[in-house]
TIFI-187264 format. One record per residue: residue number from 1; residue in one letter; chain; x, y, z of N, C-alpha, C in turn. Coordinates in steps of 0.02 Angstrom, whole numbers, plus 50000, padded with zeros to 5 digits. Layout:
N
<node><i>NUM</i><aa>A</aa><ch>A</ch><n_X>X</n_X><n_Y>Y</n_Y><n_Z>Z</n_Z><ca_X>X</ca_X><ca_Y>Y</ca_Y><ca_Z>Z</ca_Z><c_X>X</c_X><c_Y>Y</c_Y><c_Z>Z</c_Z></node>
...
// end
This chain:
99
<node><i>1</i><aa>M</aa><ch>A</ch><n_X>49317</n_X><n_Y>49340</n_Y><n_Z>53201</n_Z><ca_X>49292</ca_X><ca_Y>49361</ca_Y><ca_Z>53266</ca_Z><c_X>49350</c_X><c_Y>49385</c_Y><c_Z>53309</c_Z></node>
<node><i>2</i><aa>T</aa><ch>A</ch><n_X>49343</n_X><n_Y>49441</n_Y><n_Z>53341</n_Z><ca_X>49394</ca_X><ca_Y>49469</ca_Y><ca_Z>53384</ca_Z><c_X>49395</c_X><c_Y>49432</c_Y><c_Z>53451</c_Z></node>
<node><i>3</i><aa>A</aa><ch>A</ch><n_X>49455</n_X><n_Y>49415</n_Y><n_Z>53473</n_Z><ca_X>49462</ca_X><ca_Y>49382</ca_Y><ca_Z>53538</ca_Z><c_X>49450</c_X><c_Y>49431</c_Y><c_Z>53595</c_Z></node>
<node><i>4</i><aa>K</aa><ch>A</ch><n_X>49419</n_X><n_Y>49407</n_Y><n_Z>53647</n_Z><ca_X>49412</ca_X><ca_Y>49449</ca_Y><ca_Z>53707</ca_Z><c_X>49480</c_X><c_Y>49457</c_Y><c_Z>53739</c_Z></node>
<node><i>5</i><aa>A</aa><ch>A</ch><n_X>49485</n_X><n_Y>49505</n_Y><n_Z>53784</n_Z><ca_X>49547</ca_X><ca_Y>49517</ca_Y><ca_Z>53821</ca_Z><c_X>49530</c_X><c_Y>49530</c_Y><c_Z>53894</c_Z></node>
<node><i>6</i><aa>Y</aa><ch>A</ch><n_X>49581</n_X><n_Y>49525</n_Y><n_Z>53935</n_Z><ca_X>49570</ca_X><ca_Y>49528</ca_Y><ca_Z>54007</ca_Z><c_X>49624</c_X><c_Y>49568</c_Y><c_Z>54042</c_Z></node>
<node><i>7</i><aa>W</aa><ch>A</ch><n_X>49604</n_X><n_Y>49605</n_Y><n_Z>54093</n_Z><ca_X>49651</ca_X><ca_Y>49630</ca_Y><ca_Z>54142</ca_Z><c_X>49652</c_X><c_Y>49576</c_Y><c_Z>54196</c_Z></node>
<node><i>8</i><aa>V</aa><ch>A</ch><n_X>49711</n_X><n_Y>49553</n_Y><n_Z>54214</n_Z><ca_X>49719</ca_X><ca_Y>49507</ca_Y><ca_Z>54269</ca_Z><c_X>49763</c_X><c_Y>49541</c_Y><c_Z>54320</c_Z></node>
<node><i>9</i><aa>A</aa><ch>A</ch><n_X>49734</n_X><n_Y>49556</n_Y><n_Z>54378</n_Z><ca_X>49770</ca_X><ca_Y>49592</ca_Y><ca_Z>54430</ca_Z><c_X>49776</c_X><c_Y>49549</c_Y><c_Z>54492</c_Z></node>
<node><i>10</i><aa>H</aa><ch>A</ch><n_X>49836</n_X><n_Y>49547</n_Y><n_Z>54519</n_Z><ca_X>49849</ca_X><ca_Y>49513</ca_Y><ca_Z>54582</ca_Z><c_X>49862</c_X><c_Y>49568</c_Y><c_Z>54633</c_Z></node>
<node><i>11</i><aa>V</aa><ch>A</ch><n_X>49824</n_X><n_Y>49567</n_Y><n_Z>54687</n_Z><ca_X>49819</ca_X><ca_Y>49625</ca_Y><ca_Z>54732</ca_Z><c_X>49832</c_X><c_Y>49606</c_Y><c_Z>54805</c_Z></node>
<node><i>12</i><aa>T</aa><ch>A</ch><n_X>49872</n_X><n_Y>49648</n_Y><n_Z>54837</n_Z><ca_X>49879</ca_X><ca_Y>49647</ca_Y><ca_Z>54910</ca_Z><c_X>49853</c_X><c_Y>49715</c_Y><c_Z>54935</c_Z></node>
<node><i>13</i><aa>V</aa><ch>A</ch><n_X>49797</n_X><n_Y>49715</n_Y><n_Z>54969</n_Z><ca_X>49769</ca_X><ca_Y>49777</ca_Y><ca_Z>54995</ca_Z><c_X>49809</c_X><c_Y>49798</c_Y><c_Z>55056</c_Z></node>
<node><i>14</i><aa>T</aa><ch>A</ch><n_X>49833</n_X><n_Y>49861</n_Y><n_Z>55055</n_Z><ca_X>49871</ca_X><ca_Y>49888</ca_Y><ca_Z>55111</ca_Z><c_X>49831</c_X><c_Y>49938</c_Y><c_Z>55152</c_Z></node>
<node><i>15</i><aa>D</aa><ch>A</ch><n_X>49781</n_X><n_Y>49968</n_Y><n_Z>55121</n_Z><ca_X>49736</ca_X><ca_Y>50015</ca_Y><ca_Z>55156</ca_Z><c_X>49665</c_X><c_Y>50003</c_Y><c_Z>55129</c_Z></node>
<node><i>16</i><aa>P</aa><ch>A</ch><n_X>49625</n_X><n_Y>49965</n_Y><n_Z>55166</n_Z><ca_X>49558</ca_X><ca_Y>49947</ca_Y><ca_Z>55142</ca_Z><c_X>49514</c_X><c_Y>50007</c_Y><c_Z>55123</c_Z></node>
<node><i>17</i><aa>D</aa><ch>A</ch><n_X>49518</n_X><n_Y>50061</n_Y><n_Z>55160</n_Z><ca_X>49476</ca_X><ca_Y>50119</ca_Y><ca_Z>55145</ca_Z><c_X>49497</c_X><c_Y>50152</c_Y><c_Z>55079</c_Z></node>
<node><i>18</i><aa>L</aa><ch>A</ch><n_X>49562</n_X><n_Y>50160</n_Y><n_Z>55070</n_Z><ca_X>49586</ca_X><ca_Y>50190</ca_Y><ca_Z>55007</ca_Z><c_X>49571</c_X><c_Y>50145</c_Y><c_Z>54947</c_Z></node>
<node><i>19</i><aa>Y</aa><ch>A</ch><n_X>49579</n_X><n_Y>50080</n_Y><n_Z>54957</n_Z><ca_X>49566</ca_X><ca_Y>50034</ca_Y><ca_Z>54902</ca_Z><c_X>49492</c_X><c_Y>50032</c_Y><c_Z>54885</c_Z></node>
<node><i>20</i><aa>A</aa><ch>A</ch><n_X>49449</n_X><n_Y>50035</n_Y><n_Z>54935</n_Z><ca_X>49377</ca_X><ca_Y>50038</ca_Y><ca_Z>54922</ca_Z><c_X>49358</c_X><c_Y>50101</c_Y><c_Z>54884</c_Z></node>
<node><i>21</i><aa>A</aa><ch>A</ch><n_X>49390</n_X><n_Y>50157</n_Y><n_Z>54902</n_Z><ca_X>49377</ca_X><ca_Y>50219</ca_Y><ca_Z>54866</ca_Z><c_X>49401</c_X><c_Y>50214</c_Y><c_Z>54794</c_Z></node>
<node><i>22</i><aa>Y</aa><ch>A</ch><n_X>49457</n_X><n_Y>50182</n_Y><n_Z>54783</n_Z><ca_X>49482</ca_X><ca_Y>50171</ca_Y><ca_Z>54715</ca_Z><c_X>49432</c_X><c_Y>50130</c_Y><c_Z>54675</c_Z></node>
<node><i>23</i><aa>R</aa><ch>A</ch><n_X>49407</n_X><n_Y>50076</n_Y><n_Z>54705</n_Z><ca_X>49360</ca_X><ca_Y>50033</ca_Y><ca_Z>54669</ca_Z><c_X>49297</c_X><c_Y>50072</c_Y><c_Z>54648</c_Z></node>
<node><i>24</i><aa>R</aa><ch>A</ch><n_X>49273</n_X><n_Y>50114</n_Y><n_Z>54693</n_Z><ca_X>49214</ca_X><ca_Y>50155</ca_Y><ca_Z>54676</ca_Z><c_X>49230</c_X><c_Y>50204</c_Y><c_Z>54619</c_Z></node>
<node><i>25</i><aa>A</aa><ch>A</ch><n_X>49290</n_X><n_Y>50232</n_Y><n_Z>54620</n_Z><ca_X>49310</ca_X><ca_Y>50280</ca_Y><ca_Z>54568</ca_Z><c_X>49324</c_X><c_Y>50246</c_Y><c_Z>54501</c_Z></node>
<node><i>26</i><aa>A</aa><ch>A</ch><n_X>49354</n_X><n_Y>50186</n_Y><n_Z>54504</n_Z><ca_X>49375</ca_X><ca_Y>50152</ca_Y><ca_Z>54443</ca_Z><c_X>49317</c_X><c_Y>50118</c_Y><c_Z>54406</c_Z></node>
<node><i>27</i><aa>A</aa><ch>A</ch><n_X>49266</n_X><n_Y>50097</n_Y><n_Z>54443</n_Z><ca_X>49211</ca_X><ca_Y>50059</ca_Y><ca_Z>54412</ca_Z><c_X>49180</c_X><c_Y>50094</c_Y><c_Z>54352</c_Z></node>
<node><i>28</i><aa>P</aa><ch>A</ch><n_X>49162</n_X><n_Y>50159</n_Y><n_Z>54357</n_Z><ca_X>49132</ca_X><ca_Y>50192</ca_Y><ca_Z>54299</ca_Z><c_X>49180</c_X><c_Y>50196</c_Y><c_Z>54239</c_Z></node>
<node><i>29</i><aa>A</aa><ch>A</ch><n_X>49245</n_X><n_Y>50205</n_Y><n_Z>54252</n_Z><ca_X>49294</ca_X><ca_Y>50209</ca_Y><ca_Z>54197</ca_Z><c_X>49300</c_X><c_Y>50141</c_Y><c_Z>54163</c_Z></node>
<node><i>30</i><aa>I</aa><ch>A</ch><n_X>49299</n_X><n_Y>50088</n_Y><n_Z>54202</n_Z><ca_X>49304</ca_X><ca_Y>50020</ca_Y><ca_Z>54174</ca_Z><c_X>49242</c_X><c_Y>50004</c_Y><c_Z>54134</c_Z></node>
<node><i>31</i><aa>T</aa><ch>A</ch><n_X>49184</n_X><n_Y>50019</n_Y><n_Z>54161</n_Z><ca_X>49121</ca_X><ca_Y>50006</ca_Y><ca_Z>54125</ca_Z><c_X>49117</c_X><c_Y>50046</c_Y><c_Z>54060</c_Z></node>
<node><i>32</i><aa>A</aa><ch>A</ch><n_X>49136</n_X><n_Y>50110</n_Y><n_Z>54064</n_Z><ca_X>49135</ca_X><ca_Y>50152</ca_Y><ca_Z>54004</ca_Z><c_X>49183</c_X><c_Y>50127</c_Y><c_Z>53950</c_Z></node>
<node><i>33</i><aa>G</aa><ch>A</ch><n_X>49236</n_X><n_Y>50093</n_Y><n_Z>53972</n_Z><ca_X>49285</ca_X><ca_Y>50066</ca_Y><ca_Z>53925</ca_Z><c_X>49266</c_X><c_Y>49997</c_Y><c_Z>53898</c_Z></node>
<node><i>34</i><aa>G</aa><ch>A</ch><n_X>49207</n_X><n_Y>49973</n_Y><n_Z>53916</n_Z><ca_X>49184</ca_X><ca_Y>49908</ca_Y><ca_Z>53892</ca_Z><c_X>49201</c_X><c_Y>49850</c_Y><c_Z>53937</c_Z></node>
<node><i>35</i><aa>G</aa><ch>A</ch><n_X>49228</n_X><n_Y>49864</n_Y><n_Z>53997</n_Z><ca_X>49249</ca_X><ca_Y>49811</ca_Y><ca_Z>54042</ca_Z><c_X>49192</c_X><c_Y>49784</c_Y><c_Z>54085</c_Z></node>
<node><i>36</i><aa>V</aa><ch>A</ch><n_X>49197</n_X><n_Y>49719</n_Y><n_Z>54099</n_Z><ca_X>49150</ca_X><ca_Y>49685</ca_Y><ca_Z>54144</ca_Z><c_X>49192</c_X><c_Y>49647</c_Y><c_Z>54195</c_Z></node>
<node><i>37</i><aa>I</aa><ch>A</ch><n_X>49182</n_X><n_Y>49661</n_Y><n_Z>54259</n_Z><ca_X>49219</ca_X><ca_Y>49626</ca_Y><ca_Z>54311</ca_Z><c_X>49193</c_X><c_Y>49554</c_Y><c_Z>54315</c_Z></node>
<node><i>38</i><aa>R</aa><ch>A</ch><n_X>49238</n_X><n_Y>49506</n_Y><n_Z>54305</n_Z><ca_X>49220</ca_X><ca_Y>49435</ca_Y><ca_Z>54306</ca_Z><c_X>49241</c_X><c_Y>49401</c_Y><c_Z>54371</c_Z></node>
<node><i>39</i><aa>V</aa><ch>A</ch><n_X>49296</n_X><n_Y>49423</n_Y><n_Z>54400</n_Z><ca_X>49321</ca_X><ca_Y>49395</ca_Y><ca_Z>54463</ca_Z><c_X>49341</c_X><c_Y>49453</c_Y><c_Z>54507</c_Z></node>
<node><i>40</i><aa>L</aa><ch>A</ch><n_X>49318</n_X><n_Y>49452</n_Y><n_Z>54569</n_Z><ca_X>49334</ca_X><ca_Y>49506</ca_Y><ca_Z>54615</ca_Z><c_X>49347</c_X><c_Y>49476</c_Y><c_Z>54684</c_Z></node>
<node><i>41</i><aa>A</aa><ch>A</ch><n_X>49410</n_X><n_Y>49459</n_Y><n_Z>54696</n_Z><ca_X>49432</ca_X><ca_Y>49440</ca_Y><ca_Z>54764</ca_Z><c_X>49396</c_X><c_Y>49380</c_Y><c_Z>54793</c_Z></node>
<node><i>42</i><aa>G</aa><ch>A</ch><n_X>49377</n_X><n_Y>49332</n_Y><n_Z>54752</n_Z><ca_X>49348</ca_X><ca_Y>49272</ca_Y><ca_Z>54778</ca_Z><c_X>49401</c_X><c_Y>49228</c_Y><c_Z>54810</c_Z></node>
<node><i>43</i><aa>E</aa><ch>A</ch><n_X>49379</n_X><n_Y>49173</n_Y><n_Z>54840</n_Z><ca_X>49427</ca_X><ca_Y>49126</ca_Y><ca_Z>54869</ca_Z><c_X>49473</c_X><c_Y>49099</c_Y><c_Z>54815</c_Z></node>
<node><i>44</i><aa>Q</aa><ch>A</ch><n_X>49536</n_X><n_Y>49093</n_Y><n_Z>54831</n_Z><ca_X>49583</ca_X><ca_Y>49067</ca_Y><ca_Z>54781</ca_Z><c_X>49630</c_X><c_Y>49018</c_Y><c_Z>54814</c_Z></node>
<node><i>45</i><aa>V</aa><ch>A</ch><n_X>49657</n_X><n_Y>48972</n_Y><n_Z>54774</n_Z><ca_X>49705</ca_X><ca_Y>48922</ca_Y><ca_Z>54796</ca_Z><c_X>49767</c_X><c_Y>48933</c_Y><c_Z>54754</c_Z></node>
<node><i>46</i><aa>T</aa><ch>A</ch><n_X>49824</n_X><n_Y>48941</n_Y><n_Z>54787</n_Z><ca_X>49887</ca_X><ca_Y>48950</ca_Y><ca_Z>54752</ca_Z><c_X>49913</c_X><c_Y>48882</c_Y><c_Z>54730</c_Z></node>
<node><i>47</i><aa>G</aa><ch>A</ch><n_X>49922</n_X><n_Y>48873</n_Y><n_Z>54665</n_Z><ca_X>49948</ca_X><ca_Y>48810</ca_Y><ca_Z>54639</ca_Z><c_X>50024</c_X><c_Y>48809</c_Y><c_Z>54634</c_Z></node>
<node><i>48</i><aa>A</aa><ch>A</ch><n_X>50054</n_X><n_Y>48868</n_Y><n_Z>54625</n_Z><ca_X>50127</ca_X><ca_Y>48873</ca_Y><ca_Z>54620</ca_Z><c_X>50148</c_X><c_Y>48945</c_Y><c_Z>54632</c_Z></node>
<node><i>49</i><aa>G</aa><ch>A</ch><n_X>50207</n_X><n_Y>48954</n_Y><n_Z>54657</n_Z><ca_X>50234</ca_X><ca_Y>49021</ca_Y><ca_Z>54666</ca_Z><c_X>50205</c_X><c_Y>49057</c_Y><c_Z>54726</c_Z></node>
<node><i>50</i><aa>N</aa><ch>A</ch><n_X>50214</n_X><n_Y>49122</n_Y><n_Z>54725</n_Z><ca_X>50191</ca_X><ca_Y>49165</ca_Y><ca_Z>54780</ca_Z><c_X>50136</c_X><c_Y>49210</c_Y><c_Z>54754</c_Z></node>
<node><i>51</i><aa>A</aa><ch>A</ch><n_X>50075</n_X><n_Y>49194</n_Y><n_Z>54771</n_Z><ca_X>50018</ca_X><ca_Y>49234</ca_Y><ca_Z>54747</ca_Z><c_X>50000</c_X><c_Y>49288</c_Y><c_Z>54797</c_Z></node>
<node><i>52</i><aa>R</aa><ch>A</ch><n_X>49974</n_X><n_Y>49343</n_Y><n_Z>54771</n_Z><ca_X>49946</ca_X><ca_Y>49395</ca_Y><ca_Z>54815</ca_Z><c_X>49878</c_X><c_Y>49370</c_Y><c_Z>54840</c_Z></node>
<node><i>53</i><aa>P</aa><ch>A</ch><n_X>49852</n_X><n_Y>49399</n_Y><n_Z>54894</n_Z><ca_X>49790</ca_X><ca_Y>49374</ca_Y><ca_Z>54924</ca_Z><c_X>49727</c_X><c_Y>49381</c_Y><c_Z>54880</c_Z></node>
<node><i>54</i><aa>Q</aa><ch>A</ch><n_X>49725</n_X><n_Y>49428</n_Y><n_Z>54833</n_Z><ca_X>49665</ca_X><ca_Y>49438</ca_Y><ca_Z>54793</ca_Z><c_X>49683</c_X><c_Y>49438</c_Y><c_Z>54719</c_Z></node>
<node><i>55</i><aa>T</aa><ch>A</ch><n_X>49635</n_X><n_Y>49414</n_Y><n_Z>54679</n_Z><ca_X>49641</ca_X><ca_Y>49417</ca_Y><ca_Z>54607</ca_Z><c_X>49580</c_X><c_Y>49451</c_Y><c_Z>54579</c_Z></node>
<node><i>56</i><aa>V</aa><ch>A</ch><n_X>49590</n_X><n_Y>49495</n_Y><n_Z>54531</n_Z><ca_X>49535</ca_X><ca_Y>49529</ca_Y><ca_Z>54497</ca_Z><c_X>49543</c_X><c_Y>49517</c_Y><c_Z>54422</c_Z></node>
<node><i>57</i><aa>V</aa><ch>A</ch><n_X>49489</n_X><n_Y>49497</n_Y><n_Z>54389</n_Z><ca_X>49489</ca_X><ca_Y>49486</ca_Y><ca_Z>54317</ca_Z><c_X>49434</c_X><c_Y>49528</c_Y><c_Z>54287</c_Z></node>
<node><i>58</i><aa>V</aa><ch>A</ch><n_X>49453</n_X><n_Y>49570</n_Y><n_Z>54238</n_Z><ca_X>49405</ca_X><ca_Y>49612</ca_Y><ca_Z>54203</ca_Z><c_X>49407</c_X><c_Y>49593</c_Y><c_Z>54129</c_Z></node>
<node><i>59</i><aa>E</aa><ch>A</ch><n_X>49349</n_X><n_Y>49578</n_Y><n_Z>54100</n_Z><ca_X>49343</ca_X><ca_Y>49557</ca_Y><ca_Z>54031</ca_Z><c_X>49326</c_X><c_Y>49617</c_Y><c_Z>53986</c_Z></node>
<node><i>60</i><aa>F</aa><ch>A</ch><n_X>49358</n_X><n_Y>49619</n_Y><n_Z>53928</n_Z><ca_X>49346</ca_X><ca_Y>49671</ca_Y><ca_Z>53878</ca_Z><c_X>49330</c_X><c_Y>49637</c_Y><c_Z>53811</c_Z></node>
<node><i>61</i><aa>P</aa><ch>A</ch><n_X>49296</n_X><n_Y>49673</n_Y><n_Z>53766</n_Z><ca_X>49278</ca_X><ca_Y>49643</ca_Y><ca_Z>53702</ca_Z><c_X>49338</c_X><c_Y>49630</c_Y><c_Z>53656</c_Z></node>
<node><i>62</i><aa>S</aa><ch>A</ch><n_X>49395</n_X><n_Y>49664</n_Y><n_Z>53669</n_Z><ca_X>49454</ca_X><ca_Y>49655</ca_Y><ca_Z>53626</ca_Z><c_X>49516</c_X><c_Y>49679</c_Y><c_Z>53663</c_Z></node>
<node><i>63</i><aa>L</aa><ch>A</ch><n_X>49574</n_X><n_Y>49660</n_Y><n_Z>53638</n_Z><ca_X>49636</ca_X><ca_Y>49684</ca_Y><ca_Z>53666</ca_Z><c_X>49642</c_X><c_Y>49759</c_Y><c_Z>53660</c_Z></node>
<node><i>64</i><aa>D</aa><ch>A</ch><n_X>49620</n_X><n_Y>49786</n_Y><n_Z>53603</n_Z><ca_X>49622</ca_X><ca_Y>49858</ca_Y><ca_Z>53594</ca_Z><c_X>49579</c_X><c_Y>49894</c_Y><c_Z>53646</c_Z></node>
<node><i>65</i><aa>A</aa><ch>A</ch><n_X>49520</n_X><n_Y>49868</n_Y><n_Z>53659</n_Z><ca_X>49476</ca_X><ca_Y>49899</ca_Y><ca_Z>53710</ca_Z><c_X>49507</c_X><c_Y>49896</c_Y><c_Z>53779</c_Z></node>
<node><i>66</i><aa>A</aa><ch>A</ch><n_X>49538</n_X><n_Y>49839</n_Y><n_Z>53796</n_Z><ca_X>49570</ca_X><ca_Y>49832</ca_Y><ca_Z>53861</ca_Z><c_X>49628</c_X><c_Y>49880</c_Y><c_Z>53869</c_Z></node>
<node><i>67</i><aa>R</aa><ch>A</ch><n_X>49668</n_X><n_Y>49885</n_Y><n_Z>53817</n_Z><ca_X>49726</ca_X><ca_Y>49931</ca_Y><ca_Z>53817</ca_Z><c_X>49703</c_X><c_Y>50003</c_Y><c_Z>53820</c_Z></node>
<node><i>68</i><aa>T</aa><ch>A</ch><n_X>49654</n_X><n_Y>50021</n_Y><n_Z>53779</n_Z><ca_X>49629</ca_X><ca_Y>50090</ca_Y><ca_Z>53777</ca_Z><c_X>49600</c_X><c_Y>50110</c_Y><c_Z>53844</c_Z></node>
<node><i>69</i><aa>C</aa><ch>A</ch><n_X>49563</n_X><n_Y>50066</n_Y><n_Z>53876</n_Z><ca_X>49533</ca_X><ca_Y>50082</ca_Y><ca_Z>53941</ca_Z><c_X>49588</c_X><c_Y>50091</c_Y><c_Z>53993</c_Z></node>
<node><i>70</i><aa>Y</aa><ch>A</ch><n_X>49635</n_X><n_Y>50045</n_Y><n_Z>53996</n_Z><ca_X>49687</ca_X><ca_Y>50049</ca_Y><ca_Z>54048</ca_Z><c_X>49728</c_X><c_Y>50112</c_Y><c_Z>54042</c_Z></node>
<node><i>71</i><aa>F</aa><ch>A</ch><n_X>49750</n_X><n_Y>50128</n_Y><n_Z>53982</n_Z><ca_X>49794</ca_X><ca_Y>50185</ca_Y><ca_Z>53972</ca_Z><c_X>49756</c_X><c_Y>50250</c_Y><c_Z>53960</c_Z></node>
<node><i>72</i><aa>G</aa><ch>A</ch><n_X>49689</n_X><n_Y>50246</n_Y><n_Z>53960</n_Z><ca_X>49648</ca_X><ca_Y>50305</ca_Y><ca_Z>53949</ca_Z><c_X>49647</c_X><c_Y>50352</c_Y><c_Z>54009</c_Z></node>
<node><i>73</i><aa>E</aa><ch>A</ch><n_X>49628</n_X><n_Y>50413</n_Y><n_Z>53995</n_Z><ca_X>49627</ca_X><ca_Y>50466</ca_Y><ca_Z>54046</ca_Z><c_X>49582</c_X><c_Y>50449</c_Y><c_Z>54106</c_Z></node>
<node><i>74</i><aa>A</aa><ch>A</ch><n_X>49524</n_X><n_Y>50421</n_Y><n_Z>54092</n_Z><ca_X>49476</ca_X><ca_Y>50408</ca_Y><ca_Z>54147</ca_Z><c_X>49503</c_X><c_Y>50357</c_Y><c_Z>54196</c_Z></node>
<node><i>75</i><aa>Y</aa><ch>A</ch><n_X>49530</n_X><n_Y>50301</n_Y><n_Z>54172</n_Z><ca_X>49557</ca_X><ca_Y>50251</ca_Y><ca_Z>54218</ca_Z><c_X>49622</c_X><c_Y>50275</c_Y><c_Z>54250</c_Z></node>
<node><i>76</i><aa>Q</aa><ch>A</ch><n_X>49665</n_X><n_Y>50305</n_Y><n_Z>54210</n_Z><ca_X>49729</ca_X><ca_Y>50328</ca_Y><ca_Z>54237</ca_Z><c_X>49720</c_X><c_Y>50379</c_Y><c_Z>54294</c_Z></node>
<node><i>77</i><aa>A</aa><ch>A</ch><n_X>49664</n_X><n_Y>50414</n_Y><n_Z>54294</n_Z><ca_X>49650</ca_X><ca_Y>50462</ca_Y><ca_Z>54348</ca_Z><c_X>49639</c_X><c_Y>50426</c_Y><c_Z>54414</c_Z></node>
<node><i>78</i><aa>T</aa><ch>A</ch><n_X>49628</n_X><n_Y>50360</n_Y><n_Z>54414</n_Z><ca_X>49617</ca_X><ca_Y>50322</ca_Y><ca_Z>54475</ca_Z><c_X>49678</c_X><c_Y>50284</c_Y><c_Z>54499</c_Z></node>
<node><i>79</i><aa>V</aa><ch>A</ch><n_X>49730</n_X><n_Y>50281</n_Y><n_Z>54459</n_Z><ca_X>49787</ca_X><ca_Y>50238</ca_Y><ca_Z>54473</ca_Z><c_X>49825</c_X><c_Y>50259</c_Y><c_Z>54536</c_Z></node>
<node><i>80</i><aa>A</aa><ch>A</ch><n_X>49835</n_X><n_Y>50323</n_Y><n_Z>54547</n_Z><ca_X>49870</ca_X><ca_Y>50345</ca_Y><ca_Z>54607</ca_Z><c_X>49832</c_X><c_Y>50324</c_Y><c_Z>54670</c_Z></node>
<node><i>81</i><aa>Q</aa><ch>A</ch><n_X>49766</n_X><n_Y>50327</n_Y><n_Z>54668</n_Z><ca_X>49726</ca_X><ca_Y>50305</ca_Y><ca_Z>54724</ca_Z><c_X>49732</c_X><c_Y>50230</c_Y><c_Z>54734</c_Z></node>
<node><i>82</i><aa>R</aa><ch>A</ch><n_X>49732</n_X><n_Y>50192</n_Y><n_Z>54679</n_Z><ca_X>49741</ca_X><ca_Y>50120</ca_Y><ca_Z>54683</ca_Z><c_X>49808</c_X><c_Y>50103</c_Y><c_Z>54717</c_Z></node>
<node><i>83</i><aa>D</aa><ch>A</ch><n_X>49860</n_X><n_Y>50136</n_Y><n_Z>54693</n_Z><ca_X>49927</ca_X><ca_Y>50122</ca_Y><ca_Z>54718</ca_Z><c_X>49937</c_X><c_Y>50144</c_Y><c_Z>54790</c_Z></node>
<node><i>84</i><aa>A</aa><ch>A</ch><n_X>49898</n_X><n_Y>50192</n_Y><n_Z>54813</n_Z><ca_X>49901</ca_X><ca_Y>50213</ca_Y><ca_Z>54883</ca_Z><c_X>49868</c_X><c_Y>50162</c_Y><c_Z>54929</c_Z></node>
<node><i>85</i><aa>G</aa><ch>A</ch><n_X>49822</n_X><n_Y>50123</n_Y><n_Z>54902</n_Z><ca_X>49785</ca_X><ca_Y>50076</ca_Y><ca_Z>54943</ca_Z><c_X>49802</c_X><c_Y>50003</c_Y><c_Z>54933</c_Z></node>
<node><i>86</i><aa>A</aa><ch>A</ch><n_X>49846</n_X><n_Y>49989</n_Y><n_Z>54884</n_Z><ca_X>49862</ca_X><ca_Y>49918</ca_Y><ca_Z>54870</ca_Z><c_X>49927</c_X><c_Y>49912</c_Y><c_Z>54831</c_Z></node>
<node><i>87</i><aa>E</aa><ch>A</ch><n_X>49956</n_X><n_Y>49853</n_Y><n_Z>54836</n_Z><ca_X>50011</ca_X><ca_Y>49833</ca_Y><ca_Z>54792</ca_Z><c_X>49979</c_X><c_Y>49790</c_Y><c_Z>54738</c_Z></node>
<node><i>88</i><aa>V</aa><ch>A</ch><n_X>49993</n_X><n_Y>49807</n_Y><n_Z>54675</n_Z><ca_X>49958</ca_X><ca_Y>49775</ca_Y><ca_Z>54619</ca_Z><c_X>50007</c_X><c_Y>49754</c_Y><c_Z>54565</c_Z></node>
<node><i>89</i><aa>D</aa><ch>A</ch><n_X>49999</n_X><n_Y>49692</n_Y><n_Z>54541</n_Z><ca_X>50032</ca_X><ca_Y>49669</ca_Y><ca_Z>54480</ca_Z><c_X>49975</c_X><c_Y>49659</c_Y><c_Z>54431</c_Z></node>
<node><i>90</i><aa>L</aa><ch>A</ch><n_X>49979</n_X><n_Y>49690</n_Y><n_Z>54372</n_Z><ca_X>49924</ca_X><ca_Y>49686</ca_Y><ca_Z>54324</ca_Z><c_X>49952</c_X><c_Y>49673</c_Y><c_Z>54255</c_Z></node>
<node><i>91</i><aa>V</aa><ch>A</ch><n_X>49921</n_X><n_Y>49626</n_Y><n_Z>54220</n_Z><ca_X>49938</ca_X><ca_Y>49613</ca_Y><ca_Z>54150</ca_Z><c_X>49874</c_X><c_Y>49619</c_Y><c_Z>54109</c_Z></node>
<node><i>92</i><aa>I</aa><ch>A</ch><n_X>49882</n_X><n_Y>49636</n_Y><n_Z>54046</n_Z><ca_X>49827</ca_X><ca_Y>49638</ca_Y><ca_Z>53998</ca_Z><c_X>49841</c_X><c_Y>49581</c_Y><c_Z>53949</c_Z></node>
<node><i>93</i><aa>V</aa><ch>A</ch><n_X>49795</n_X><n_Y>49533</n_Y><n_Z>53945</n_Z><ca_X>49807</ca_X><ca_Y>49474</ca_Y><ca_Z>53903</ca_Z><c_X>49750</c_X><c_Y>49464</c_Y><c_Z>53854</c_Z></node>
<node><i>94</i><aa>E</aa><ch>A</ch><n_X>49768</n_X><n_Y>49441</n_Y><n_Z>53795</n_Z><ca_X>49718</ca_X><ca_Y>49424</ca_Y><ca_Z>53744</ca_Z><c_X>49696</c_X><c_Y>49352</c_Y><c_Z>53756</c_Z></node>
<node><i>95</i><aa>G</aa><ch>A</ch><n_X>49632</n_X><n_Y>49340</n_Y><n_Z>53753</n_Z><ca_X>49604</ca_X><ca_Y>49274</ca_Y><ca_Z>53767</ca_Z><c_X>49601</c_X><c_Y>49230</c_Y><c_Z>53706</c_Z></node>
<node><i>96</i><aa>V</aa><ch>A</ch><n_X>49659</n_X><n_Y>49212</n_Y><n_Z>53680</n_Z><ca_X>49663</ca_X><ca_Y>49171</ca_Y><ca_Z>53619</ca_Z><c_X>49670</c_X><c_Y>49098</c_Y><c_Z>53640</c_Z></node>
<node><i>97</i><aa>M</aa><ch>A</ch><n_X>49627</n_X><n_Y>49055</n_Y><n_Z>53613</n_Z><ca_X>49631</ca_X><ca_Y>48984</ca_Y><ca_Z>53627</ca_Z><c_X>49677</c_X><c_Y>48951</c_Y><c_Z>53576</c_Z></node>
<node><i>98</i><aa>P</aa><ch>A</ch><n_X>49719</n_X><n_Y>48904</n_Y><n_Z>53598</n_Z><ca_X>49762</ca_X><ca_Y>48870</ca_Y><ca_Z>53550</ca_Z><c_X>49721</c_X><c_Y>48828</c_Y><c_Z>53502</c_Z></node>
<node><i>99</i><aa>S</aa><ch>A</ch><n_X>49745</n_X><n_Y>48824</n_Y><n_Z>53440</n_Z><ca_X>49707</ca_X><ca_Y>48785</ca_Y><ca_Z>53391</ca_Z><c_X>49736</c_X><c_Y>48716</c_Y><c_Z>53382</c_Z></node>
// end
């Protein structure tokens, strides 16, 4: 069975209107790439370190799907808009449980 994978983004919105426009533009690309948004800016508690105000988690059926979607033409077409409206740290992680 293939492990699911996730985009985990820590976000500081700098321009709410631009970031909202990015979200509207990115959603179809993410969905087409097999992504499902699981966490979108809910309340969070920082346990350690310096966290950004928002966290976004997008689930994909596999690491390959997550990677292909992120680096694909459709999503990359939205990145400049994202970066104009927010500061973002994003990692793509495979959801492997320790045995």
